[in-house]
Structures are given as C-alpha cells and as structure tokens.
Backbone bond lengths (Angstrom), bond angles and torsions (degrees), N, CA, C in turn:
res aa  C-N    CA-C-N  psi(-1)  N-CA   C-N-CA  omega(-1)  CA-C   N-CA-C  phi
1 M - - - 1.450 - - 1.524 111.02 -
2 K 1.324 115.21 -25.84 1.455 120.64 -178.33 1.532 111.84 -68.90
3 D 1.329 117.60 -29.18 1.457 121.64 -177.75 1.519 113.41 -90.72
4 L 1.329 118.24 1.45 1.464 120.79 -177.14 1.535 112.90 -59.61
5 P 1.323 120.96 -47.29 1.471 119.30 179.14 1.535 112.13 -59.95
6 K 1.324 116.43 -39.95 1.461 120.21 179.03 1.526 110.36 -64.49
7 N 1.334 117.14 -42.09 1.463 121.10 179.18 1.527 111.44 -64.64
8 V 1.319 117.44 -37.23 1.468 121.03 178.92 1.526 109.81 -65.73
9 V 1.323 117.63 -42.03 1.460 121.18 179.27 1.524 110.55 -65.28
10 V 1.324 117.23 -44.33 1.462 120.75 179.12 1.529 110.02 -64.49
11 G 1.316 117.55 -38.66 1.463 121.13 177.46 1.522 112.16 -64.02
12 S 1.324 117.09 -39.59 1.463 119.43 178.49 1.525 110.86 -69.23
13 M 1.321 117.46 -34.72 1.460 120.28 176.41 1.526 110.71 -67.19
14 A 1.318 117.02 -39.39 1.465 120.70 178.23 1.523 110.85 -65.56
15 A 1.324 116.83 -41.82 1.467 120.45 178.89 1.525 111.06 -65.01
16 S 1.331 117.25 -40.30 1.457 119.30 178.69 1.521 111.06 -68.44
17 G 1.321 117.65 -34.02 1.458 120.88 175.22 1.518 112.01 -64.39
18 L 1.332 116.23 -40.16 1.462 120.56 177.56 1.526 110.93 -64.64
19 V 1.316 116.81 -43.15 1.472 120.46 177.64 1.525 110.28 -61.56
20 A 1.320 117.56 -42.43 1.464 120.86 179.20 1.523 111.05 -63.62
21 L 1.339 117.46 -42.97 1.465 120.39 178.85 1.518 112.04 -62.87
22 L 1.331 116.89 -41.65 1.463 119.77 178.23 1.526 111.64 -65.67
23 A 1.326 117.09 -38.90 1.460 120.21 179.05 1.524 111.16 -67.83
24 I 1.317 117.22 -39.86 1.467 120.56 177.64 1.518 110.32 -66.33
25 A 1.330 117.13 -41.26 1.463 120.41 177.69 1.524 110.77 -62.80
26 D 1.311 116.98 -37.56 1.461 120.42 179.18 1.528 110.70 -67.02
27 L 1.321 116.89 -40.49 1.463 119.84 178.23 1.529 111.77 -67.02
28 A 1.331 116.49 -42.78 1.457 120.35 -173.67 1.528 113.13 -81.84
29 L 1.329 116.59 -43.06 1.463 120.19 -170.90 1.523 114.16 -111.97
30 G 1.314 116.83 -16.65 1.459 119.70 -176.84 1.510 113.82 83.09
31 V 1.315 117.76 11.25 1.460 121.89 174.78 1.514 107.72 -122.05
32 P 1.248 123.42 148.87 1.462 131.42 4.29 1.526 114.06 -91.75
33 F 1.324 119.00 -0.96 1.466 120.27 -173.14 1.520 113.10 -110.18
34 A 1.310 117.77 22.01 1.460 125.68 173.98 1.521 113.69 72.31
35 G 1.304 120.27 -1.60 1.454 123.09 172.97 1.519 115.61 55.84
36 R 1.308 118.10 33.07 1.468 120.69 179.25 1.516 110.55 -66.50
37 E 1.324 115.68 155.41 1.463 119.43 -176.53 1.521 112.47 -62.58
38 H 1.318 117.32 -37.46 1.464 118.21 -177.34 1.523 112.46 -72.60
39 T 1.329 117.78 -12.20 1.463 119.19 176.25 1.529 112.21 -94.19
40 M 1.332 117.66 -5.33 1.460 120.15 -179.14 1.527 111.01 -61.34
41 M 1.327 117.31 -42.67 1.461 120.04 179.25 1.523 110.75 -64.27
42 M 1.311 117.04 -38.26 1.465 119.98 177.80 1.525 110.59 -65.48
43 D 1.335 117.45 -40.70 1.461 120.24 177.90 1.521 111.25 -61.10
44 I 1.307 116.29 -42.56 1.464 120.20 179.01 1.526 110.46 -63.87
45 M 1.328 116.74 -41.94 1.466 120.11 178.40 1.532 111.18 -65.55
46 F 1.339 117.25 -38.55 1.469 120.54 176.89 1.525 111.07 -61.44
47 I 1.327 116.65 -41.98 1.467 120.49 -179.79 1.524 110.33 -65.30
48 I 1.324 116.96 -43.75 1.471 120.54 179.37 1.528 110.76 -63.21
49 C 1.326 116.63 -46.33 1.470 120.34 -179.33 1.521 111.44 -65.82
50 A 1.323 117.27 -38.76 1.465 120.25 177.85 1.523 110.35 -63.96
51 G 1.331 116.67 -38.48 1.463 119.71 176.77 1.520 112.14 -64.46
52 I 1.317 116.42 -40.59 1.468 120.32 178.24 1.528 110.49 -64.31
53 I 1.326 116.85 -45.27 1.466 120.09 179.30 1.521 110.86 -64.19
54 G 1.336 116.64 -40.01 1.462 119.90 176.84 1.513 112.14 -61.13
55 Y 1.323 116.69 -43.56 1.462 120.36 178.26 1.533 111.46 -64.51
56 L 1.318 116.79 -44.88 1.471 119.58 179.70 1.525 111.22 -63.26
57 G 1.332 116.74 -37.74 1.467 119.86 177.11 1.510 111.61 -65.55
58 W 1.341 116.58 -43.02 1.459 120.71 178.42 1.529 110.67 -62.28
59 D 1.318 116.65 -41.54 1.463 121.46 179.01 1.531 110.53 -65.60
60 A 1.325 116.52 -39.68 1.470 120.19 179.00 1.540 110.51 -66.08
61 L 1.337 116.44 -39.09 1.467 118.71 177.92 1.527 111.18 -64.82
62 K 1.333 117.05 -37.77 1.458 119.54 176.33 1.522 110.78 -61.76
63 D 1.324 117.54 -39.66 1.468 121.15 -179.64 1.525 112.08 -69.19
64 M 1.333 116.57 -29.59 1.462 119.89 -178.50 1.533 112.31 -73.56
65 N 1.320 116.95 -24.41 1.473 119.86 -178.03 1.487 112.73 -85.81
C-alpha cells in the first residue's frame, strides 16, 4: 500500500508516453489516426500535454524519494 502513489505516478507517465508515441506515429506515418490535416493540431497538442505530464510525473517521483 505504501508504493501505491509511486505506482500511480509511474502509470500516468507510461500512459502519457504511449499517447506521445501514438501522436508522433500519426504525424510521421499517418497511422493509427489516418494523419489527416485537421488532426495535426490535435497531435501537436497531445505531444505537448504528454510532455507536461511526463515532466510533472518525473518531478513528483523526485519529491517522493
């Protein structure tokens, strides 16, 4: 039970990494979301938000140690 907060933070970082990878794949290859022009802005926003969540998770892990 003591490691639950740490596991939640690591899980959120993993989820944000997955979102970033999917958004980058969509921008570069057009998969999995067909890479349409109107989704380009959404992909960029997903990458930015995933980076912010990754940074906040990393900062939270530093505070937990």
